[in-house]
Biopython code that builds the backbone (N, CA, C, O; Angstrom):
import numpy as np
from Bio.PDB.StructureBuilder import StructureBuilder

atoms = [
    (1, "UNK", "N", (0.845, -1.186, 0.000)),
    (1, "UNK", "CA", (0.000, 0.000, 0.000)),
    (1, "UNK", "C", (0.884, 1.239, 0.000)),
    (1, "UNK", "O", (1.942, 1.280, 0.628)),
    (2, "UNK", "N", (0.421, 2.225, -0.711)),
    (2, "UNK", "CA", (1.140, 3.481, -0.812)),
    (2, "UNK", "C", (0.258, 4.586, -0.217)),
    (2, "UNK", "O", (-0.744, 4.955, -0.830)),
    (3, "UNK", "N", (0.599, 5.118, 0.953)),
    (3, "UNK", "CA", (-0.260, 6.118, 1.599)),
    (3, "UNK", "C", (-0.503, 7.359, 0.739)),
    (3, "UNK", "O", (-1.607, 7.903, 0.744)),
    (4, "UNK", "N", (0.508, 7.808, 0.006)),
    (4, "UNK", "CA", (0.313, 8.990, -0.841)),
    (4, "UNK", "C", (-0.698, 8.709, -1.943)),
    (4, "UNK", "O", (-1.540, 9.551, -2.255)),
    (5, "UNK", "N", (-0.610, 7.530, -2.524)),
    (5, "UNK", "CA", (-1.554, 7.169, -3.578)),
    (5, "UNK", "C", (-2.967, 7.056, -3.019)),
    (5, "UNK", "O", (-3.929, 7.466, -3.669)),
    (6, "UNK", "N", (-3.093, 6.506, -1.827)),
    (6, "UNK", "CA", (-4.411, 6.377, -1.217)),
    (6, "UNK", "C", (-5.029, 7.742, -0.939)),
    (6, "UNK", "O", (-6.237, 7.915, -1.100)),
    (7, "UNK", "N", (-4.224, 8.702, -0.527)),
    (7, "UNK", "CA", (-4.734, 10.055, -0.287)),
    (7, "UNK", "C", (-5.206, 10.678, -1.593)),
    (7, "UNK", "O", (-6.251, 11.328, -1.631)),
    (8, "UNK", "N", (-4.447, 10.483, -2.652)),
    (8, "UNK", "CA", (-4.844, 11.019, -3.959)),
    (8, "UNK", "C", (-6.136, 10.358, -4.432)),
    (8, "UNK", "O", (-7.018, 11.024, -4.975)),
    (9, "UNK", "N", (-6.245, 9.052, -4.225)),
    (9, "UNK", "CA", (-7.452, 8.328, -4.626)),
    (9, "UNK", "C", (-8.677, 8.854, -3.890)),
    (9, "UNK", "O", (-9.710, 9.110, -4.507)),
    (10, "UNK", "N", (-8.568, 9.016, -2.585)),
    (10, "UNK", "CA", (-9.700, 9.538, -1.809)),
    (10, "UNK", "C", (-10.013, 10.979, -2.184)),
    (10, "UNK", "O", (-11.177, 11.379, -2.190)),
    (11, "UNK", "N", (-8.994, 11.753, -2.495)),
    (11, "UNK", "CA", (-9.213, 13.136, -2.919)),
    (11, "UNK", "C", (-9.979, 13.181, -4.232)),
    (11, "UNK", "O", (-10.864, 14.019, -4.404)),
    (12, "UNK", "N", (-9.652, 12.299, -5.150)),
    (12, "UNK", "CA", (-10.369, 12.269, -6.430)),
    (12, "UNK", "C", (-11.831, 11.910, -6.225)),
    (12, "UNK", "O", (-12.713, 12.482, -6.866)),
    (13, "UNK", "N", (-12.087, 10.964, -5.333)),
    (13, "UNK", "CA", (-13.477, 10.612, -5.048)),
    (13, "UNK", "C", (-14.226, 11.790, -4.434)),
    (13, "UNK", "O", (-15.381, 12.042, -4.776)),
    (14, "UNK", "N", (-13.569, 12.506, -3.533)),
    (14, "UNK", "CA", (-14.210, 13.650, -2.878)),
    (14, "UNK", "C", (-14.419, 14.805, -3.850)),
    (14, "UNK", "O", (-15.445, 15.483, -3.795)),
    (15, "UNK", "N", (-13.465, 15.031, -4.728)),
    (15, "UNK", "CA", (-13.573, 16.144, -5.670)),
    (15, "UNK", "C", (-14.554, 15.865, -6.801)),
    (15, "UNK", "O", (-15.080, 16.799, -7.406)),
    (16, "UNK", "N", (-14.804, 14.610, -7.089)),
    (16, "UNK", "CA", (-15.702, 14.274, -8.189)),
    (16, "UNK", "C", (-17.145, 14.660, -7.927)),
    (16, "UNK", "O", (-17.873, 14.995, -8.862)),
    (17, "UNK", "N", (-17.571, 14.620, -6.676)),
    (17, "UNK", "CA", (-18.962, 14.920, -6.336)),
    (17, "UNK", "C", (-19.452, 16.284, -6.781)),
    (17, "UNK", "O", (-20.477, 16.365, -7.458)),
    (18, "UNK", "N", (-18.759, 17.362, -6.429)),
    (18, "UNK", "CA", (-19.221, 18.686, -6.861)),
    (18, "UNK", "C", (-19.258, 18.851, -8.379)),
    (18, "UNK", "O", (-20.104, 19.577, -8.901)),
    (19, "UNK", "N", (-18.357, 18.191, -9.083)),
    (19, "UNK", "CA", (-18.379, 18.273, -10.543)),
    (19, "UNK", "C", (-19.615, 17.592, -11.109)),
    (19, "UNK", "O", (-20.153, 18.025, -12.128)),
    (20, "UNK", "N", (-20.067, 16.529, -10.455)),
    (20, "UNK", "CA", (-21.259, 15.825, -10.924)),
    (20, "UNK", "C", (-22.542, 16.597, -10.635)),
    (20, "UNK", "O", (-23.569, 16.358, -11.269)),
    (21, "UNK", "N", (-22.484, 17.513, -9.690)),
    (21, "UNK", "CA", (-23.683, 18.243, -9.277)),
    (21, "UNK", "C", (-24.013, 19.421, -10.189)),
    (21, "UNK", "O", (-24.964, 20.155, -9.920)),
    (22, "UNK", "N", (-23.257, 19.613, -11.249)),
    (22, "UNK", "CA", (-23.509, 20.740, -12.146)),
    (22, "UNK", "C", (-24.374, 20.307, -13.312)),
    (22, "UNK", "O", (-24.526, 19.115, -13.578)),
    (23, "UNK", "N", (-24.937, 21.276, -14.003)),
    (23, "UNK", "CA", (-25.786, 20.969, -15.153)),
    (23, "UNK", "C", (-25.009, 20.968, -16.469)),
    (23, "UNK", "O", (-25.525, 20.512, -17.489)),
    (24, "UNK", "N", (-23.782, 21.470, -16.455)),
    (24, "UNK", "CA", (-22.984, 21.488, -17.689)),
    (24, "UNK", "C", (-22.409, 20.109, -17.954)),
    (24, "UNK", "O", (-21.836, 19.483, -17.062)),
    (25, "UNK", "N", (-22.564, 19.640, -19.178)),
    (25, "UNK", "CA", (-22.111, 18.298, -19.527)),
    (25, "UNK", "C", (-20.591, 18.178, -19.437)),
    (25, "UNK", "O", (-20.077, 17.133, -19.038)),
    (26, "UNK", "N", (-19.871, 19.232, -19.802)),
    (26, "UNK", "CA", (-18.405, 19.174, -19.757)),
    (26, "UNK", "C", (-17.912, 18.999, -18.323)),
    (26, "UNK", "O", (-16.996, 18.220, -18.058)),
    (27, "UNK", "N", (-18.522, 19.721, -17.422)),
    (27, "UNK", "CA", (-18.120, 19.640, -16.018)),
    (27, "UNK", "C", (-18.511, 18.285, -15.425)),
    (27, "UNK", "O", (-17.762, 17.709, -14.636)),
    (28, "UNK", "N", (-19.673, 17.785, -15.805)),
    (28, "UNK", "CA", (-20.103, 16.476, -15.322)),
    (28, "UNK", "C", (-19.171, 15.375, -15.826)),
    (28, "UNK", "O", (-18.902, 14.416, -15.102)),
    (29, "UNK", "N", (-18.680, 15.501, -17.046)),
    (29, "UNK", "CA", (-17.739, 14.510, -17.574)),
    (29, "UNK", "C", (-16.430, 14.509, -16.787)),
    (29, "UNK", "O", (-15.840, 13.454, -16.559)),
    (30, "UNK", "N", (-15.984, 15.685, -16.378)),
    (30, "UNK", "CA", (-14.789, 15.762, -15.533)),
    (30, "UNK", "C", (-15.047, 15.027, -14.221)),
    (30, "UNK", "O", (-14.189, 14.287, -13.739)),
    (31, "UNK", "N", (-16.226, 15.233, -13.648)),
    (31, "UNK", "CA", (-16.587, 14.538, -12.413)),
    (31, "UNK", "C", (-16.616, 13.032, -12.590)),
    (31, "UNK", "O", (-16.164, 12.288, -11.719)),
    (32, "UNK", "N", (-17.147, 12.583, -13.719)),
    (32, "UNK", "CA", (-17.195, 11.145, -13.997)),
    (32, "UNK", "C", (-15.785, 10.573, -14.098)),
    (32, "UNK", "O", (-15.511, 9.488, -13.585)),
    (33, "UNK", "N", (-14.897, 11.300, -14.757)),
    (33, "UNK", "CA", (-13.508, 10.836, -14.866)),
    (33, "UNK", "C", (-12.827, 10.779, -13.503)),
    (33, "UNK", "O", (-12.103, 9.828, -13.207)),
    (34, "UNK", "N", (-13.057, 11.798, -12.670)),
    (34, "UNK", "CA", (-12.464, 11.797, -11.329)),
    (34, "UNK", "C", (-12.973, 10.619, -10.503)),
    (34, "UNK", "O", (-12.197, 9.956, -9.815)),
    (35, "UNK", "N", (-14.267, 10.364, -10.573)),
    (35, "UNK", "CA", (-14.850, 9.242, -9.840)),
    (35, "UNK", "C", (-14.297, 7.917, -10.365)),
    (35, "UNK", "O", (-13.973, 7.025, -9.581)),
    (36, "UNK", "N", (-14.189, 7.788, -11.685)),
    (36, "UNK", "CA", (-13.686, 6.542, -12.273)),
    (36, "UNK", "C", (-12.254, 6.256, -11.827)),
    (36, "UNK", "O", (-11.928, 5.122, -11.475)),
    (37, "UNK", "N", (-11.409, 7.268, -11.841)),
    (37, "UNK", "CA", (-10.020, 7.079, -11.407)),
    (37, "UNK", "C", (-9.977, 6.767, -9.914)),
    (37, "UNK", "O", (-9.188, 5.931, -9.473)),
    (38, "UNK", "N", (-10.821, 7.435, -9.141)),
    (38, "UNK", "CA", (-10.874, 7.169, -7.704)),
    (38, "UNK", "C", (-11.330, 5.756, -7.389)),
    (38, "UNK", "O", (-10.771, 5.100, -6.510)),
    (39, "UNK", "N", (-12.340, 5.286, -8.102)),
    (39, "UNK", "CA", (-12.833, 3.918, -7.887)),
    (39, "UNK", "C", (-11.771, 2.908, -8.308)),
    (39, "UNK", "O", (-11.548, 1.913, -7.619)),
    (40, "UNK", "N", (-11.117, 3.164, -9.438)),
    (40, "UNK", "CA", (-10.049, 2.261, -9.884)),
    (40, "UNK", "C", (-8.935, 2.182, -8.839)),
    (40, "UNK", "O", (-8.458, 1.092, -8.522)),
    (41, "UNK", "N", (-8.525, 3.312, -8.314)),
    (41, "UNK", "CA", (-7.471, 3.328, -7.302)),
    (41, "UNK", "C", (-7.881, 2.614, -6.034)),
    (41, "UNK", "O", (-7.073, 1.917, -5.420)),
    (42, "UNK", "N", (-9.137, 2.784, -5.635)),
    (42, "UNK", "CA", (-9.637, 2.116, -4.433)),
    (42, "UNK", "C", (-9.651, 0.603, -4.615)),
    (42, "UNK", "O", (-9.197, -0.138, -3.743)),
    (43, "UNK", "N", (-10.172, 0.152, -5.745)),
    (43, "UNK", "CA", (-10.233, -1.290, -6.011)),
    (43, "UNK", "C", (-8.826, -1.871, -6.102)),
    (43, "UNK", "O", (-8.568, -2.961, -5.592)),
    (44, "UNK", "N", (-7.921, -1.152, -6.746)),
    (44, "UNK", "CA", (-6.543, -1.628, -6.872)),
    (44, "UNK", "C", (-5.865, -1.730, -5.504)),
    (44, "UNK", "O", (-5.157, -2.700, -5.234)),
    (45, "UNK", "N", (-6.077, -0.741, -4.649)),
    (45, "UNK", "CA", (-5.488, -0.772, -3.308)),
    (45, "UNK", "C", (-6.065, -1.914, -2.474)),
    (45, "UNK", "O", (-5.331, -2.612, -1.775)),
    (46, "UNK", "N", (-7.378, -2.097, -2.553)),
    (46, "UNK", "CA", (-8.003, -3.188, -1.802)),
    (46, "UNK", "C", (-7.545, -4.549, -2.316)),
    (46, "UNK", "O", (-7.333, -5.469, -1.526)),
    (47, "UNK", "N", (-7.393, -4.682, -3.619)),
    (47, "UNK", "CA", (-6.919, -5.946, -4.185)),
    (47, "UNK", "C", (-5.491, -6.234, -3.726)),
    (47, "UNK", "O", (-5.150, -7.381, -3.437)),
    (48, "UNK", "N", (-4.667, -5.205, -3.659)),
    (48, "UNK", "CA", (-3.303, -5.392, -3.168)),
    (48, "UNK", "C", (-3.272, -5.794, -1.713)),
    (48, "UNK", "O", (-2.470, -6.635, -1.306)),
    (49, "UNK", "N", (-4.149, -5.189, -0.927)),
    (49, "UNK", "CA", (-4.224, -5.515, 0.495)),
    (49, "UNK", "C", (-4.693, -6.952, 0.703)),
    (49, "UNK", "O", (-4.118, -7.694, 1.499)),
    (50, "UNK", "N", (-5.733, -7.332, -0.014)),
    (50, "UNK", "CA", (-6.250, -8.697, 0.100)),
    (50, "UNK", "C", (-5.212, -9.690, -0.415)),
    (50, "UNK", "O", (-5.047, -10.770, 0.152)),
    (51, "UNK", "N", (-4.522, -9.328, -1.478)),
    (51, "UNK", "CA", (-3.512, -10.216, -2.045)),
    (51, "UNK", "C", (-2.362, -10.501, -1.103)),
    (51, "UNK", "O", (-1.746, -11.565, -1.174)),
    (52, "UNK", "N", (-2.066, -9.560, -0.221)),
    (52, "UNK", "CA", (-0.988, -9.783, 0.746)),
    (52, "UNK", "C", (-1.382, -10.781, 1.821)),
    (52, "UNK", "O", (-0.529, -11.496, 2.347)),
    (53, "UNK", "N", (-2.661, -10.836, 2.150)),
    (53, "UNK", "CA", (-3.112, -11.697, 3.240)),
    (53, "UNK", "C", (-3.717, -13.016, 2.766)),
    (53, "UNK", "O", (-3.766, -13.985, 3.523)),
    (54, "UNK", "N", (-4.168, -13.055, 1.537)),
    (54, "UNK", "CA", (-4.777, -14.271, 1.008)),
    (54, "UNK", "C", (-3.887, -14.784, -0.118)),
    (54, "UNK", "O", (-3.762, -14.152, -1.166)),
    (55, "UNK", "N", (-3.289, -15.911, 0.112)),
    (55, "UNK", "CA", (-2.440, -16.522, -0.916)),
    (55, "UNK", "C", (-3.235, -17.632, -1.587)),
    (55, "UNK", "O", (-3.611, -18.615, -0.948)),
    (56, "UNK", "N", (-3.484, -17.466, -2.869)),
    (56, "UNK", "CA", (-4.251, -18.494, -3.592)),
    (56, "UNK", "C", (-3.322, -19.445, -4.303)),
    (56, "UNK", "O", (-3.780, -20.377, -4.965)),
]
sb = StructureBuilder()
sb.init_structure("model")
sb.init_model(0)
sb.init_chain("A")
sb.init_seg("    ")
for serial, (resi, resn, name, xyz) in enumerate(atoms, 1):
    if name == "N":
        sb.init_residue(resn, " ", resi, " ")
    sb.init_atom(name, np.array(xyz, "f"), 0.0, 1.0, " ", f" {name:<3s}", serial, name[0])
structure = sb.get_structure()
């Protein structure tokens, strides 16, 4: 796990919300991209954490 990366991931998730709350399509697309990157980072971090403790 990388603490700096996790902070960036959570920041992207937090910043994506206000962008989604606008009526402009361009701004909403930015919000969607921020959320997508945040979700990807979260899933990747959780998979790495689980992978360290569960050996298949």
